[in-house]
N, C-alpha and C positions, 0 to 999 in steps of 0.2 A: 827911350820910350816914355811918353808923357800921357797923362790923362787929358782927354779933350777930343771930341769927335771930329773937329775940323782938320786934324792932322792926317786923317786917312780918308781919301775921297770915295772909296768904294768898299762895299761888303766883301768884294772878291779880290782885293789887293793882297799880295803876299806879305806875311809878317817878316820883318827883317831878321835874319839869322842871328841866333844867340840872344834875342831879346825877350823870349817868351817867359822865362822865369821871373825876370824883373817886372814884366807886365802883370804877371799873376800876383806878385807881392803888392803892387800898386792897386790892383783891383780888390784884393783882400782889405787893404786900408780904406778904399772907397766904400766897400760894403759895411765896414765898421762905422764909418761916419754916417752913411745913409740909414742904416738900420738900428744903430745904437748897440749892436752886438754882431758877432759872427757865429751865433749859435746855429748848429746844424739841424736842430730840432727845437721846437718850443718857442718861447717868447722872443720877439724882436722888438725892443722897447719903443723905438721911434715909430715903428709901423703901428704898434698898438695905440700910440698917441694920435696918429693920423686917423685911425678908425674911430677912436673915441670922439674926436672932433667932428667927424663926418656924421656921427649919430645925432648931432645937434642941428644938422642942416634942416631947414624948415620948408624950403620950396617944394611944391607939390604939383603934379599933373593930375587933374581930377577926371573922374568919369570912366576910368578903365574898368572893364568887365572882369571881375574876379574869376568867374567860371571859365571864361575864355582863356584867361591866363593859365589857370590850372590845367585845362584840357590841352593847351598848346605845349605846356611843359612835358606832359606825358607823351603826346604824339602830335606832331605838326600836321594840320589839315590844310592843303592848298586852297586858298580862297583869294581870288583877285580883288575882292573888296575888303580885305582884312585891314584893320586899323594899323597904320604905320608905327604909331607909338607902341602898340602891343608887340609888333614884330621886332622893334628895336629892343624892348625889354627882354623878350625871349632870347634874342641874340646875345644879350649880356649874360643872362643866367646859364645859357647852354654853352657859351664859350667857357664859362667857369666850370661847368660840369665835365666837359671834355678834357679840360686842363687837369682837373682833379683826378680824373680817371687815369690819365697818362702818367702823372707824377707818381701816383700810388703804385701803378703796375711796374714802372721802371725802377722805382726805389726798392720795392720788395725783391726784385730780381737782381739788381746790380749793386746794392749797398748792404751786403750781408756781412761785410768785414769792417773793422774800425778804419777810419780815415787815415791814410798814410801820405803825409806831405801836403803842400799848399794846394796842389791841383785837386786832390780829393776833398779837402776842406771847402774850397770854393764851390766845387760841384754840389756839395750837400747844402751849403748855405743857399745856393740858388734854388734847390728843391724846397727849402723852407720858405723862400720868398714866394714861390708859386702857391703855397698854401695861403699866403696873404692875398694873392690875386683872387683866389676863390672868395674870400671874405669881402674884398673890395667890390667885386662885380656883383655878388649877391646883394650887397648893401644897396644897390640901385633900386631894389624893390621898394625901399622906403619912400623914394620920391614919387611913387605911384600908389601909395597906401595899399600895397600888396604884401601878403605874407611870403616870407622866403619859402621856396618850394622844398618839400621834404619827401614827396612821393617818389616812386620808382622812375628812373630815367635810364634808358638803354642806349649805350653809344652806338652810332651808326657803324655799319660793316666797314666802311672806308677807314674810320678811326681805329677800330679794333685791329685791322690789318696793319696800319701804320705803327701803332703802339707795339703790336706783336713783333714786327720787324725790328723796331728799336730795342725792345727788351732783350732779345736773344742775339743781337748782332755782336760780333767781336768789336773791340774798341776802334780798330782801323776803319770799320764801316759805320759804327754807331755815331761818331761825331760828325762826319759829313752829312749823314741823313738828318741828324738833329739840327745841324746848322741850316740845312735847307728848310726844315720845319720851322725853325726860329725866324728865319727871314720871311717865310710865308706868314707866320703869326704877326710879325711887325707890320707887314702889308695889311693884314686883316684889321688890326687895331687902329692903324692909321686911317684906313677906309671908314671904319666905324666912327672915328672921331669926326670925319667930314660929314658922314650921313647924319649923325646926331645934330650937327650944326644946321643941316637943312631941315630935318624933321621937326626940330623944336625951335626954329628961328623966331617964332612968335611967342615963345616962353623962355626968355633969356635967363631967368633964374634957374629953371630946371636944366636948361641946356648947359649952363656953366657947371653945374654940379656933376652932370654926367661926363662932361669933358674933363673935369678934374680927375674922376675915377679912371678914365681911359689914359690920361696923361701919366698917372702913377704907374700904370702897366707898361706904357711905352718906354718910360725911363728905365725900368728894370729890364725890359726885353732887349733894348739896345745893348746893355751890358751882357746879357745872355748870348747874344750874337757874337760879341767880342770874345767871350770866353771860349766858345766853340771854334772861333777862328784860330785861337791859340792852340787848339788841340789837333789841328789838321795841317797837312802840308799842301803843296801846290795841287796835287791830284785831288785831295779832299776838297779844296776850294772850287776846283772845276766841277767836281761831282755835285757839290752843294748848289752851284749856279744852275746846273742842269735840272736838279731835283726840285728846287724852290718853286718854279712856276707850276710844275706838275702837282705838287702838294697843294698849292693855292687853288688850282682848278678843282680839287676834290672838296674844297671847303663847303660848297653849297650842298654836297651830299652829306657832309658831317653835320652842318647846321643849316637846314633848308630855309630858315628865316632869312639868311643872307641872300639866298637866291631871290626870294620874294622882294627884297629891297634893292635889287639891281646888281647883284654880284657879278653875273656873267659879263655884263657890259664893262665892268671895271677892270676885268682881267687884261684888257687891251693895254692898260697902263703898266702892267707888271714888268715888261721888258725894260722900261725906263725907271723902275723903282730902285732907288739907292739911297745912300746916306742923305744927300741933299733934298730928297723927297720928304723927309721927316720935319715936323714942326721945330722951329728954332728953339722953343723952350725945352723940348725933349732933348735936342742935341746938346744944349747948354748944360743941362742937369745930369746928363748920362756919362757913363764911362765907356770909352770906345778906343780900340787900338787896331 
């Protein structure tokens, strides 16, 4: 088993028998190199360095309505004339909010005991990475001279149902569902990367910084898919393949700004979404087996 996404052509290929433990050890080493630590909670030094550097980014998109942003954060109002830059930023921060909600709920329910073995350690390091995703995505507000949202945000019913199912599922069901959700998430962030390129095509400096934030998430999420692949067998892979497009179809209910940016039309591409669909940079930098 080797690090490198090009060695496995599909999310749904079977893991060779007897190789999962070696792959877990390799992934743990990869996480140490990427994060500067395998802390299951608290500081990941290299991610802190990245965030500190991003605070110095100076490119700005001007003219966004602060009141519209604050109102959109609390409750999305369908408006066919809505500013696409505003919709894109709301999608950033709400993806963060939903992710934070899910990580907190699952961690409280499933991580009540000390980590036992490599699998548990890796799983908790990934939860710690998700907290950095929160900060990376929220940081996009700086490129629009907006304050990071602090008011109430209520997760959509579809998200609460999904997280509830994950939280209380036995392990044999948990990881196939989570694998499907992670693949759906990869599709979402990859789609957002493409949409950012279109929406901000005339503002290359802003576009590049938003793309860098999304790229950091994509690199991590590829590894998270790999980890959950290691946790399931052939039936789990088949279940994840069936679940992933259904979870993706619910994304516009969870984050309606995605729908306003053309999400429904994009779902026709999901049947063809796989490893090769991802950007070369993300594939090159990620861990995948």
